[in-house]
N, CA, C and O of each residue as an XYZ file, in Angstrom:
876
protein
N       0.846     -1.198      0.000
C       0.000      0.000      0.000
C       0.882      1.249      0.000
O       1.798      1.342      0.817
N       0.633      2.215     -0.895
C       1.413      3.434     -0.946
C       1.067      4.322      0.233
O       0.008      4.175      0.843
N       1.990      5.269      0.559
C       1.729      6.183      1.672
C       0.527      7.064      1.379
O      -0.191      7.463      2.296
N       0.300      7.374      0.096
C      -0.843      8.223     -0.257
C      -2.163      7.531      0.045
O      -3.073      8.140      0.607
N      -2.271      6.239     -0.333
C      -3.513      5.515     -0.056
C      -3.691      5.301      1.437
O      -4.818      5.286      1.934
N      -2.590      5.136      2.153
C      -2.677      4.983      3.610
C      -3.226      6.251      4.246
O      -4.071      6.190      5.139
N      -2.743      7.407      3.781
C      -3.235      8.694      4.296
C      -4.719      8.847      3.998
O      -5.477      9.320      4.845
N      -5.142      8.447      2.794
C      -6.559      8.556      2.439
C      -7.422      7.705      3.357
O      -8.500      8.135      3.766
N      -6.958      6.492      3.687
C      -7.708      5.633      4.601
C      -7.781      6.263      5.986
O      -8.809      6.177      6.657
N      -6.693      6.895      6.413
C      -6.687      7.548      7.723
C      -7.665      8.713      7.746
O      -8.389      8.901      8.724
N      -7.689      9.501      6.663
C      -8.600     10.637      6.602
C     -10.053     10.158      6.663
O     -10.885     10.790      7.314
N     -10.363      9.044      5.987
C     -11.719      8.498      6.041
C     -12.075      8.094      7.458
O     -13.199      8.314      7.909
N     -11.128      7.507      8.154
C     -11.369      7.097      9.541
C     -11.613      8.317     10.426
O     -12.470      8.292     11.309
N     -10.848      9.390     10.180
C     -11.017     10.610     10.974
C     -12.400     11.207     10.765
O     -13.040     11.643     11.721
N     -12.870     11.229      9.506
C     -14.206     11.760      9.223
C     -15.262     10.980      9.986
O     -16.159     11.570     10.588
N     -15.160      9.650      9.965
C     -16.137      8.827     10.683
C     -16.052      9.063     12.183
O     -17.075      9.118     12.865
N     -14.861      9.199     12.687
C     -14.661      9.432     14.114
C     -15.333     10.707     14.572
O     -16.006     10.728     15.602
N     -15.150     11.777     13.803
C     -15.701     13.046     14.248
C     -17.174     13.195     13.921
O     -17.851     14.051     14.489
N     -17.666     12.390     13.032
C     -19.122     12.330     12.881
C     -19.740     11.792     14.169
O     -20.778     12.273     14.623
N     -19.077     10.776     14.756
C     -19.549     10.245     16.030
C     -19.388     11.266     17.143
O     -20.287     11.433     17.967
N     -18.253     11.947     17.173
C     -18.028     12.965     18.201
C     -19.040     14.094     18.095
O     -19.447     14.660     19.109
N     -19.452     14.430     16.870
C     -20.434     15.488     16.680
C     -21.764     15.124     17.328
O     -22.447     15.974     17.899
N     -22.121     13.838     17.228
C     -23.350     13.383     17.871
C     -23.263     13.576     19.371
O     -24.231     13.991     20.008
N     -22.100     13.274     19.936
C     -21.905     13.489     21.369
C     -22.037     14.961     21.720
O     -22.660     15.313     22.722
N     -21.449     15.823     20.893
C     -21.475     17.252     21.190
C     -22.878     17.820     21.141
O     -23.170     18.789     21.842
N     -23.753     17.248     20.336
C     -25.116     17.735     20.265
C     -25.833     17.618     21.602
O     -26.802     18.333     21.860
N     -25.353     16.711     22.455
C     -26.008     16.530     23.747
C     -25.384     17.385     24.840
O     -25.805     17.317     25.995
N     -24.388     18.188     24.490
C     -23.725     19.015     25.478
C     -24.648     20.113     25.990
O     -25.443     20.664     25.229
N     -24.546     20.430     27.274
C     -25.311     21.544     27.824
C     -24.878     22.815     27.124
O     -23.683     23.059     26.961
N     -25.837     23.628     26.708
C     -25.570     24.728     25.802
C     -24.678     25.806     26.387
O     -23.818     26.321     25.672
N     -24.839     26.176     27.652
C     -24.080     27.333     28.102
C     -23.311     27.113     29.394
O     -22.120     27.420     29.437
N     -23.923     26.605     30.433
C     -23.275     26.601     31.734
C     -22.599     25.298     32.075
O     -21.747     25.272     32.963
N     -22.941     24.220     31.409
C     -22.346     22.935     31.728
C     -23.047     22.238     32.877
O     -22.552     21.214     33.346
N     -24.159     22.737     33.347
C     -24.886     22.110     34.433
C     -25.690     20.931     33.945
O     -25.777     20.684     32.742
N     -26.283     20.195     34.883
C     -27.059     19.015     34.514
C     -28.398     19.421     33.934
O     -29.043     20.339     34.442
N     -28.819     18.758     32.892
C     -30.131     18.985     32.307
C     -30.429     17.836     31.379
O     -29.630     16.907     31.254
N     -31.571     17.891     30.728
C     -31.909     16.858     29.752
C     -32.311     17.509     28.452
O     -32.687     18.680     28.416
N     -32.228     16.735     27.381
C     -32.662     17.185     26.072
C     -33.663     16.177     25.552
O     -33.907     15.150     26.186
N     -34.255     16.474     24.376
C     -35.192     15.533     23.781
C     -34.525     14.193     23.500
O     -35.186     13.155     23.485
N     -33.210     14.219     23.276
C     -32.484     12.988     22.979
C     -32.105     12.217     24.240
O     -31.683     11.064     24.154
N     -32.250     12.843     25.411
C     -31.872     12.173     26.648
C     -31.041     13.099     27.516
O     -31.000     14.302     27.259
N     -30.369     12.567     28.549
C     -29.576     13.394     29.460
C     -28.475     14.143     28.718
O     -27.812     13.576     27.849
N     -28.278     15.418     29.058
C     -27.213     16.208     28.451
C     -25.880     15.856     29.097
O     -25.840     15.388     30.235
N     -24.796     16.079     28.373
C     -23.455     15.802     28.872
C     -22.735     17.126     29.075
O     -22.709     17.963     28.173
N     -22.157     17.321     30.239
C     -21.447     18.561     30.545
C     -20.288     18.755     29.574
O     -19.655     17.776     29.179
N     -19.991     20.001     29.177
C     -18.953     20.249     28.169
C     -17.568     19.790     28.595
O     -16.765     19.405     27.745
N     -17.265     19.821     29.903
C     -15.949     19.360     30.316
C     -15.790     17.863     30.081
O     -14.694     17.391     29.776
N     -16.882     17.116     30.223
C     -16.834     15.682     29.969
C     -16.737     15.399     28.474
O     -16.033     14.478     28.060
N     -17.435     16.182     27.671
C     -17.328     16.036     26.213
C     -15.888     16.289     25.778
O     -15.343     15.547     24.961
N     -15.271     17.341     26.326
C     -13.876     17.641     25.991
C     -12.968     16.479     26.375
O     -12.049     16.135     25.632
N     -13.223     15.869     27.542
C     -12.421     14.717     27.963
C     -12.568     13.550     26.989
O     -11.587     12.883     26.659
N     -13.809     13.306     26.526
C     -14.037     12.226     25.563
C     -13.224     12.468     24.281
O     -12.523     11.585     23.789
N     -13.346     13.696     23.762
C     -12.649     14.029     22.518
C     -11.149     13.872     22.698
O     -10.475     13.288     21.849
N     -10.623     14.394     23.806
C      -9.186     14.334     24.041
C      -8.694     12.897     24.151
O      -7.613     12.573     23.659
N      -9.472     12.038     24.787
C      -9.077     10.639     24.930
C      -8.854      9.989     23.569
O      -7.888      9.251     23.375
N      -9.757     10.270     22.625
C      -9.629      9.699     21.279
C      -8.441     10.313     20.546
O      -7.662      9.600     19.913
N      -8.304     11.630     20.631
C      -7.198     12.304     19.942
C      -5.853     11.797     20.444
O      -4.973     11.464     19.651
N      -5.701     11.740     21.758
C      -4.423     11.328     22.337
C      -4.112      9.876     21.998
O      -2.963      9.533     21.719
N      -5.131      9.024     22.022
C      -4.906      7.613     21.711
C      -4.461      7.424     20.265
O      -3.517      6.682     19.993
N      -5.139      8.094     19.343
C      -4.789      7.954     17.930
C      -3.389      8.499     17.654
O      -2.621      7.902     16.900
N      -3.062      9.640     18.271
C      -1.749     10.236     18.026
C      -0.635      9.362     18.604
O       0.397      9.164     17.963
N      -0.845      8.844     19.805
C       0.152      7.974     20.418
C       0.345      6.696     19.600
O       1.472      6.248     19.386
N      -0.768      6.118     19.147
C      -0.679      4.900     18.343
C       0.071      5.161     17.043
O       0.904      4.352     16.635
N      -0.215      6.279     16.393
C       0.467      6.604     15.140
C       1.971      6.794     15.379
O       2.799      6.321     14.601
N       2.305      7.496     16.472
C       3.714      7.753     16.774
C       4.457      6.459     17.085
O       5.537      6.209     16.549
N       3.875      5.645     17.949
C       4.568      4.445     18.412
C       4.593      3.323     17.379
O       5.581      2.596     17.273
N       3.507      3.179     16.615
C       3.381      2.004     15.755
C       3.595      2.286     14.269
O       3.636      1.361     13.458
N       3.732      3.554     13.915
C       4.051      3.896     12.526
C       5.387      4.632     12.471
O       6.356      4.118     11.912
N       5.441      5.825     13.044
C       6.650      6.642     12.935
C       7.853      5.953     13.583
O       8.955      5.994     13.035
N       7.658      5.330     14.724
C       8.780      4.655     15.383
C       9.304      3.454     14.604
O      10.380      2.944     14.914
N       8.555      2.989     13.588
C       8.933      1.778     12.860
C       9.435      2.079     11.436
O       9.786      1.161     10.695
N       9.468      3.368     11.058
C       9.964      3.688      9.718
C      11.479      3.483      9.664
O      12.157      3.511     10.691
N      11.991      3.279      8.468
C      13.430      3.070      8.314
C      14.217      4.374      8.329
O      15.413      4.393      8.623
N      13.517      5.473      8.005
C      14.194      6.764      7.975
C      13.330      7.816      8.648
O      12.137      7.918      8.363
N      13.922      8.595      9.536
C      13.225      9.673     10.225
C      13.957     10.974      9.965
O      15.076     11.182     10.435
N      13.305     11.852      9.205
C      13.901     13.147      8.856
C      15.324     13.002      8.328
O      16.242     13.694      8.769
N      15.489     12.075      7.364
C      16.772     11.915      6.696
C      17.778     11.047      7.423
O      18.851     10.777      6.884
N      17.461     10.594      8.645
C      18.402      9.772      9.407
C      17.884      8.339      9.481
O      16.710      8.105      9.767
N      18.776      7.384      9.220
C      18.394      5.971      9.246
C      18.103      5.525     10.675
O      18.773      5.938     11.621
N      17.070      4.657     10.809
C      16.735      4.076     12.102
C      17.106      2.598     12.077
O      16.588      1.837     11.260
N      17.993      2.199     12.963
C      18.479      0.820     12.964
C      17.355     -0.180     13.197
O      17.391     -1.294     12.674
N      16.358      0.216     13.982
C      15.274     -0.706     14.288
C      14.070     -0.510     13.375
O      13.008     -1.081     13.624
N      14.221      0.286     12.325
C      13.114      0.546     11.409
C      12.784     -0.664     10.554
O      13.682     -1.393     10.132
N      11.501     -0.882     10.298
C      11.080     -2.012      9.475
C      10.182     -1.578      8.316
O       9.957     -2.357      7.390
N       9.666     -0.344      8.354
C       8.806      0.136      7.273
C       9.655      0.862      6.230
O      10.371      1.801      6.577
N       9.594      0.454      4.968
C      10.447      1.037      3.936
C       9.950      2.408      3.471
O       9.633      2.607      2.298
N       9.890      3.337      4.409
C       9.389      4.662      4.115
C      10.023      5.639      5.086
O      10.512      5.239      6.143
N      10.018      6.924      4.735
C      10.571      7.957      5.603
C       9.444      8.772      6.213
O       8.477      9.108      5.531
N       9.565      9.090      7.490
C       8.672     10.051      8.129
C       9.400     11.388      8.125
O      10.477     11.522      8.705
N       8.799     12.376      7.466
C       9.497     13.632      7.256
C       8.524     14.784      7.103
O       7.381     14.602      6.685
N       8.992     15.963      7.446
C       8.187     17.162      7.300
C       7.790     17.370      5.838
O       6.719     17.905      5.550
N       8.648     16.950      4.927
C       8.381     17.096      3.493
C       7.789     15.816      2.918
O       8.151     15.406      1.815
N       6.884     15.184      3.654
C       6.362     13.870      3.254
C       5.658     13.889      1.907
O       5.697     12.893      1.184
N       5.016     14.995      1.552
C       4.306     15.053      0.268
C       5.275     15.058     -0.909
O       4.972     14.508     -1.968
N       6.429     15.674     -0.727
C       7.415     15.746     -1.800
C       8.214     14.447     -1.933
O       8.718     14.136     -3.013
N       8.330     13.699     -0.850
C       9.160     12.489     -0.865
C       8.346     11.209     -0.903
O       8.913     10.116     -0.897
N       7.010     11.325     -0.941
C       6.117     10.166     -0.869
C       6.359      9.388      0.412
O       6.322      8.157      0.432
N       6.610     10.143      1.497
C       6.796      9.538      2.802
C       5.509      9.622      3.608
O       4.419      9.728      3.045
N       5.643      9.575      4.928
C       4.484      9.715      5.811
C       4.711     10.916      6.720
O       5.855     11.253      7.026
N       3.626     11.567      7.158
C       3.776     12.776      7.978
C       4.376     12.491      9.345
O       4.291     11.378      9.864
N       4.981     13.520      9.912
C       5.387     13.473     11.306
C       4.136     13.485     12.181
O       3.071     13.878     11.704
N       4.228     13.072     13.434
C       3.038     13.020     14.297
C       2.270     14.332     14.375
O       1.041     14.325     14.302
N       2.962     15.452     14.521
C       2.276     16.743     14.617
C       1.558     17.079     13.318
O       0.483     17.677     13.339
N       2.150     16.696     12.184
C       1.510     16.949     10.902
C       0.278     16.078     10.722
O      -0.740     16.550     10.216
N       0.350     14.815     11.128
C      -0.807     13.936     11.041
C      -1.933     14.465     11.922
O      -3.103     14.416     11.543
N      -1.575     14.964     13.087
C      -2.564     15.536     13.998
C      -3.246     16.734     13.338
O      -4.464     16.889     13.429
N      -2.459     17.573     12.679
C      -3.018     18.757     12.025
C      -3.921     18.382     10.853
O      -4.933     19.042     10.618
N      -3.569     17.330     10.115
C      -4.423     16.870      9.019
C      -5.811     16.499      9.543
O      -6.829     16.854      8.948
N      -5.832     15.778     10.669
C      -7.108     15.425     11.267
C      -7.873     16.637     11.755
O      -9.090     16.712     11.589
N      -7.163     17.598     12.364
C      -7.844     18.779     12.894
C      -8.466     19.611     11.783
O      -9.536     20.191     11.964
N      -7.808     19.669     10.649
C      -8.354     20.439      9.525
C      -9.680     19.850      9.056
O     -10.605     20.587      8.714
N      -9.771     18.528      9.042
C     -11.018     17.870      8.654
C     -12.097     18.125      9.694
O     -13.216     18.512      9.360
N     -11.752     17.905     10.957
C     -12.732     18.064     12.030
C     -13.199     19.507     12.170
O     -14.383     19.752     12.401
N     -12.286     20.462     12.034
C     -12.634     21.864     12.233
C     -13.628     22.371     11.194
O     -14.345     23.341     11.438
N     -13.670     21.714     10.032
C     -14.614     22.114      8.992
C     -16.062     21.848      9.393
O     -16.980     22.458      8.845
N     -16.270     20.937     10.348
C     -17.630     20.567     10.734
C     -18.347     21.703     11.460
O     -19.567     21.829     11.355
N     -17.604     22.527     12.192
C     -18.209     23.610     12.960
C     -18.714     23.183     14.324
O     -19.171     24.023     15.098
N     -18.641     21.882     14.640
C     -19.124     21.409     15.935
C     -18.148     21.745     17.058
O     -18.563     22.075     18.169
N     -16.868     21.661     16.771
C     -15.825     22.030     17.716
C     -14.527     22.136     16.923
O     -14.463     21.727     15.764
N     -13.498     22.688     17.554
C     -12.191     22.763     16.920
C     -11.143     22.218     17.886
O     -11.351     22.191     19.099
N     -10.028     21.789     17.334
C      -8.908     21.408     18.191
C      -7.606     21.683     17.447
O      -7.573     21.777     16.220
N      -6.549     21.807     18.222
C      -5.255     22.116     17.623
C      -4.166     21.849     18.648
O      -4.448     21.671     19.833
N      -2.931     21.823     18.189
C      -1.777     21.781     19.077
C      -1.274     23.202     19.291
O      -1.153     23.968     18.335
N      -0.980     23.557     20.532
C      -0.339     24.841     20.801
C       0.823     24.607     21.757
O       0.806     23.670     22.555
N       1.825     25.460     21.668
C       3.009     25.275     22.491
C       3.751     26.594     22.665
O       3.767     27.420     21.752
N       4.368     26.802     23.835
C       5.227     27.984     23.993
C       6.531     27.836     23.226
O       7.288     28.795     23.077
N       6.793     26.606     22.732
C       7.989     26.352     21.916
C       7.553     25.955     20.507
O       8.113     25.035     19.913
N       6.551     26.654     19.981
C       5.982     26.280     18.679
C       6.992     26.468     17.555
O       7.766     27.425     17.531
N       6.954     25.520     16.627
C       7.736     25.613     15.391
C       6.870     26.226     14.293
O       7.324     27.084     13.536
N       5.622     25.776     14.217
C       4.646     26.335     13.282
C       4.001     27.555     13.928
O       3.475     27.459     15.037
N       4.033     28.707     13.243
C       3.517     29.944     13.825
C       2.042     29.869     14.175
O       1.585     30.584     15.067
N       1.288     29.014     13.488
C      -0.141     28.900     13.769
C      -0.407     28.161     15.076
O      -1.548     28.105     15.535
N       0.631     27.597     15.676
C       0.449     26.788     16.876
C       0.983     27.446     18.139
O       1.224     26.773     19.141
N       1.168     28.760     18.091
C       1.530     29.487     19.299
C       0.274     29.910     20.045
O      -0.763     30.113     19.414
N       0.329     30.052     21.376
C      -0.844     30.523     22.128
C      -1.208     31.939     21.710
O      -0.333     32.796     21.581
N      -2.512     32.190     21.498
C      -2.953     33.491     20.987
C      -3.809     34.255     21.996
O      -3.461     35.368     22.392
N      -4.905     33.673     22.401
C      -5.802     34.375     23.314
C      -5.205     34.404     24.722
O      -4.272     33.661     25.030
N      -5.757     35.274     25.571
C      -5.302     35.325     26.951
C      -5.549     33.991     27.646
O      -4.743     33.543     28.462
N      -6.683     33.359     27.309
C      -6.976     32.042     27.886
C      -5.875     31.057     27.525
O      -5.386     30.339     28.397
N      -5.473     31.006     26.257
C      -4.467     30.050     25.816
C      -3.113     30.331     26.468
O      -2.402     29.401     26.846
N      -2.756     31.610     26.599
C      -1.468     31.950     27.208
C      -1.427     31.527     28.667
O      -0.430     30.976     29.134
N      -2.515     31.786     29.385
C      -2.575     31.380     30.794
C      -2.617     29.860     30.917
O      -1.975     29.278     31.790
N      -3.390     29.223     30.022
C      -3.528     27.766     30.061
C      -2.192     27.072     29.801
O      -1.856     26.100     30.477
N      -1.431     27.567     28.826
C      -0.139     26.964     28.501
C       0.813     27.053     29.692
O       1.508     26.088     30.011
N       0.842     28.195     30.338
C       1.709     28.344     31.515
C       1.344     27.333     32.599
O       2.214     26.746     33.243
N       0.044     27.147     32.785
C      -0.425     26.251     33.845
C      -0.096     24.786     33.547
O       0.357     24.063     34.435
N      -0.318     24.344     32.308
C      -0.070     22.925     32.034
C       1.415     22.600     32.052
O       1.802     21.497     32.437
N       2.254     23.552     31.637
C       3.701     23.323     31.698
C       4.153     23.242     33.151
O       5.018     22.439     33.498
N       3.559     24.081     33.996
C       3.953     24.120     35.408
C       3.411     22.936     36.202
O       4.083     22.427     37.100
N       2.194     22.498     35.873
C       1.532     21.485     36.698
C       1.399     20.124     36.035
O       1.292     19.112     36.727
N       1.403     20.080     34.703
C       1.167     18.825     34.003
C      -0.275     18.387     34.035
O      -0.586     17.240     33.713
N      -1.176     19.302     34.428
C      -2.595     18.988     34.534
C      -3.408     19.781     33.509
O      -2.982     20.863     33.107
N      -4.580     19.269     33.071
C      -5.425     20.015     32.127
C      -5.880     21.351     32.719
O      -5.982     21.514     33.935
N      -6.146     22.287     31.832
C      -6.643     23.611     32.228
C      -7.927     23.849     31.445
O      -7.932     23.780     30.216
N      -9.021     24.131     32.161
C     -10.327     24.240     31.510
C     -11.041     25.519     31.927
O     -10.816     26.043     33.018
N     -11.909     26.014     31.040
C     -12.703     27.189     31.360
C     -13.423     27.711     30.129
O     -13.449     27.068     29.080
N     -14.003     28.885     30.282
C     -14.727     29.523     29.191
C     -13.923     30.699     28.656
O     -13.181     31.349     29.392
N     -14.083     30.958     27.376
C     -13.494     32.147     26.770
C     -14.398     32.624     25.655
O     -15.224     31.872     25.138
N     -14.231     33.876     25.295
C     -15.018     34.462     24.216
C     -14.071     34.962     23.147
O     -13.157     35.738     23.428
N     -14.289     34.522     21.934
C     -13.472     34.937     20.797
C     -14.402     35.585     19.788
O     -15.270     34.923     19.217
N     -14.219     36.889     19.567
C     -15.166     37.625     18.739
C     -16.508     37.671     19.449
O     -16.590     38.100     20.600
N     -17.542     37.239     18.780
C     -18.875     37.194     19.377
C     -19.284     35.792     19.783
O     -20.444     35.554     20.118
N     -18.336     34.858     19.757
C     -18.664     33.461     20.049
C     -18.069     33.046     21.391
O     -16.890     33.286     21.654
N     -18.885     32.425     22.234
C     -18.408     31.869     23.500
C     -18.002     30.408     23.292
O     -18.608     29.690     22.497
N     -16.979     29.988     24.012
C     -16.485     28.623     23.916
C     -16.206     28.053     25.302
O     -15.789     28.762     26.218
N     -16.447     26.764     25.426
C     -15.865     26.036     26.535
C     -14.564     25.467     25.988
O     -14.571     24.726     25.005
N     -13.449     25.812     26.621
C     -12.137     25.423     26.107
C     -11.389     24.599     27.147
O     -11.486     24.850     28.348
N     -10.649     23.620     26.667
C      -9.843     22.773     27.541
C      -8.492     22.531     26.888
O      -8.411     22.168     25.714
N      -7.440     22.735     27.658
C      -6.082     22.485     27.170
C      -5.490     21.329     27.962
O      -5.422     21.370     29.190
N      -5.059     20.291     27.234
C      -4.510     19.089     27.854
C      -3.011     19.013     27.572
O      -2.588     19.271     26.445
N      -2.204     18.667     28.565
C      -0.760     18.558     28.330
C      -0.444     17.556     27.228
O      -1.028     16.474     27.166
N       0.476     17.926     26.372
C       0.937     17.046     25.293
C       2.367     16.652     25.617
O       3.279     17.468     25.488
N       2.567     15.425     26.030
C       3.882     14.992     26.480
C       4.606     14.175     25.422
O       3.983     13.610     24.524
N       5.912     14.121     25.538
C       6.741     13.336     24.620
C       6.567     11.862     24.941
O       7.062     11.383     25.962
N       5.865     11.139     24.075
C       5.565      9.724     24.322
C       6.471      8.791     23.526
O       6.437      7.576     23.722
N       7.279      9.351     22.632
C       8.165      8.509     21.817
C       9.416      9.310     21.465
O       9.405     10.541     21.444
N      10.483      8.582     21.192
C      11.747      9.229     20.880
C      11.638     10.123     19.649
O      12.356     11.116     19.532
N      10.732      9.766     18.725
C      10.561     10.577     17.518
C      10.112     11.992     17.866
O      10.532     12.952     17.219
N       9.259     12.130     18.888
C       8.788     13.456     19.299
C       9.965     14.319     19.743
O      10.077     15.483     19.359
N      10.834     13.734     20.552
C      11.962     14.471     21.122
C      12.999     14.805     20.056
O      13.420     15.955     19.935
N      13.408     13.810     19.289
C      14.488     14.022     18.325
C      14.103     15.003     17.236
O      14.917     15.830     16.824
N      12.849     14.916     16.760
C      12.418     15.821     15.688
C      12.447     17.272     16.146
O      12.926     18.147     15.424
N      11.937     17.526     17.339
C      11.898     18.904     17.828
C      13.293     19.416     18.181
O      13.659     20.532     17.811
N      14.059     18.613     18.885
C      15.379     19.074     19.327
C      16.329     19.378     18.188
O      17.248     20.180     18.349
N      16.124     18.753     17.037
C      17.039     18.954     15.903
C      16.441     19.821     14.802
O      17.100     20.082     13.796
N      15.193     20.271     14.980
C      14.552     21.078     13.938
C      15.227     22.449     13.861
O      15.455     23.076     14.896
N      15.551     22.928     12.652
C      16.236     24.221     12.515
C      15.499     25.378     13.175
O      16.128     26.245     13.782
N      14.175     25.403     13.064
C      13.413     26.494     13.674
C      13.510     26.431     15.195
O      13.671     27.457     15.855
N      13.412     25.226     15.746
C      13.545     25.067     17.201
C      14.931     25.515     17.656
O      15.054     26.237     18.646
N      15.962     25.099     16.949
C      17.323     25.454     17.327
C      17.548     26.962     17.267
O      18.312     27.514     18.058
N      16.880     27.621     16.327
C      17.038     29.073     16.203
C      16.250     29.829     17.275
O      16.747     30.790     17.862
N      15.007     29.380     17.523
C      14.141     30.109     18.455
C      14.389     29.755     19.918
O      14.329     30.614     20.798
N      14.667     28.477     20.161
C      14.756     28.005     21.543
C      16.037     27.182     21.739
O      15.964     25.998     22.067
N      17.193     27.791     21.543
C      18.452     27.034     21.569
C      18.736     26.361     22.915
O      19.479     25.380     22.971
N      18.154     26.877     23.991
C      18.430     26.315     25.314
C      17.382     25.287     25.752
O      17.494     24.702     26.830
N      16.362     25.068     24.912
C      15.310     24.130     25.282
C      15.581     22.772     24.639
O      15.506     22.616     23.420
N      15.897     21.796     25.484
C      16.157     20.435     25.008
C      15.121     19.514     25.651
O      15.135     19.309     26.865
N      14.228     18.963     24.835
C      13.176     18.097     25.347
C      13.719     16.715     25.695
O      14.656     16.220     25.068
N      13.113     16.107     26.703
C      13.407     14.733     27.083
C      12.103     13.956     27.122
O      11.025     14.547     27.188
N      12.197     12.638     27.082
C      11.002     11.796     27.136
C      10.166     12.138     28.370
O      10.696     12.289     29.471
N       8.855     12.256     28.170
C       7.953     12.556     29.272
C       7.734     14.029     29.514
O       6.848     14.399     30.285
N       8.525     14.891     28.870
C       8.349     16.335     29.047
C       7.035     16.807     28.447
O       6.553     16.242     27.465
N       6.456     17.854     29.046
C       5.316     18.538     28.434
C       5.858     19.419     27.322
O       6.630     20.345     27.573
N       5.452     19.129     26.086
C       5.959     19.865     24.935
C       4.987     20.944     24.460
O       5.323     21.758     23.599
N       3.805     20.945     25.017
C       2.757     21.895     24.628
C       1.437     21.326     25.081
O       1.365     20.619     26.086
N       0.385     21.635     24.334
C      -0.923     21.138     24.734
C      -1.857     20.937     23.559
O      -1.641     21.473     22.472
N      -2.899     20.154     23.795
C      -3.981     19.955     22.831
C      -5.154     20.806     23.290
O      -5.732     20.546     24.345
N      -5.515     21.828     22.505
C      -6.609     22.728     22.846
C      -7.880     22.283     22.135
O      -7.883     22.083     20.920
N      -8.947     22.131     22.889
C     -10.254     21.774     22.335
C     -11.223     22.899     22.650
O     -11.358     23.294     23.808
N     -11.898     23.419     21.633
C     -12.856     24.522     21.795
C     -14.237     24.071     21.362
O     -14.446     23.712     20.204
N     -15.177     24.088     22.292
C     -16.546     23.677     22.021
C     -17.452     24.912     22.062
O     -17.577     25.526     23.121
N     -18.089     25.298     20.952
C     -18.963     26.478     20.970
C     -20.145     26.279     21.925
O     -20.745     25.206     21.966
N     -20.466     27.314     22.684
C     -21.615     27.288     23.586
C     -22.451     28.554     23.312
O     -21.988     29.482     22.648
N     -23.670     28.572     23.827
C     -24.581     29.685     23.507
C     -24.130     31.005     24.120
O     -24.287     32.058     23.503
N     -23.568     30.958     25.336
C     -23.159     32.190     25.990
C     -22.165     31.886     27.096
O     -22.012     30.735     27.507
N     -21.493     32.917     27.573
C     -20.596     32.773     28.710
C     -21.444     32.522     29.955
O     -22.556     33.042     30.057
N     -20.932     31.730     30.907
C     -21.706     31.483     32.131
C     -21.846     32.754     32.955
O     -20.953     33.602     32.959
N     -22.963     32.883     33.647
C     -23.180     34.046     34.492
C     -22.287     33.954     35.716
O     -22.035     32.859     36.220
N     -21.812     35.078     36.193
C     -20.927     35.100     37.348
C     -21.671     35.470     38.612
O     -21.071     35.536     39.685
């Protein structure tokens, strides 16, 4: 199977996954996250919906990193002695007919899911390589500081433009050597953060999930 057909199969799986997640989100409490019921049955609090979504995202990303990227024969131009897949995982995967790096695969899925309008998710980090993945809102900046300091999720409400969101940021840790080596040797990382050297288990950033709600909770 070519890497292109493999990517297409993955994209199909992502579409089906988020169709299911969208059904879950429809039962979310609209604004405050309190207990209530809907015509479809008991409503689910937005923090629990965010936890469900994150569980699936983290599992898929970890599985891809450990069971695909860790098994390729070449990682960003460097041979892997224990590699068994005759393909390279590289940032330039489209040009080399390789497979995406974990962060790129994650972004491919987010682009599909974000088109639905039910919720959005993305990777953000204070050590971002991609400019689109730096913390932007005050909520994201505060959340990133907290997860790096504590290693725990940070949740709350924020308003962006005229839209209110329930947002949750989950720590994104280095679960495989590929995560560490790719970042530590990336030219942009070396230029921007020369003193930051990641190790296995480090918090490298976070997974932000934004669920639209009808309004900000009353204080």
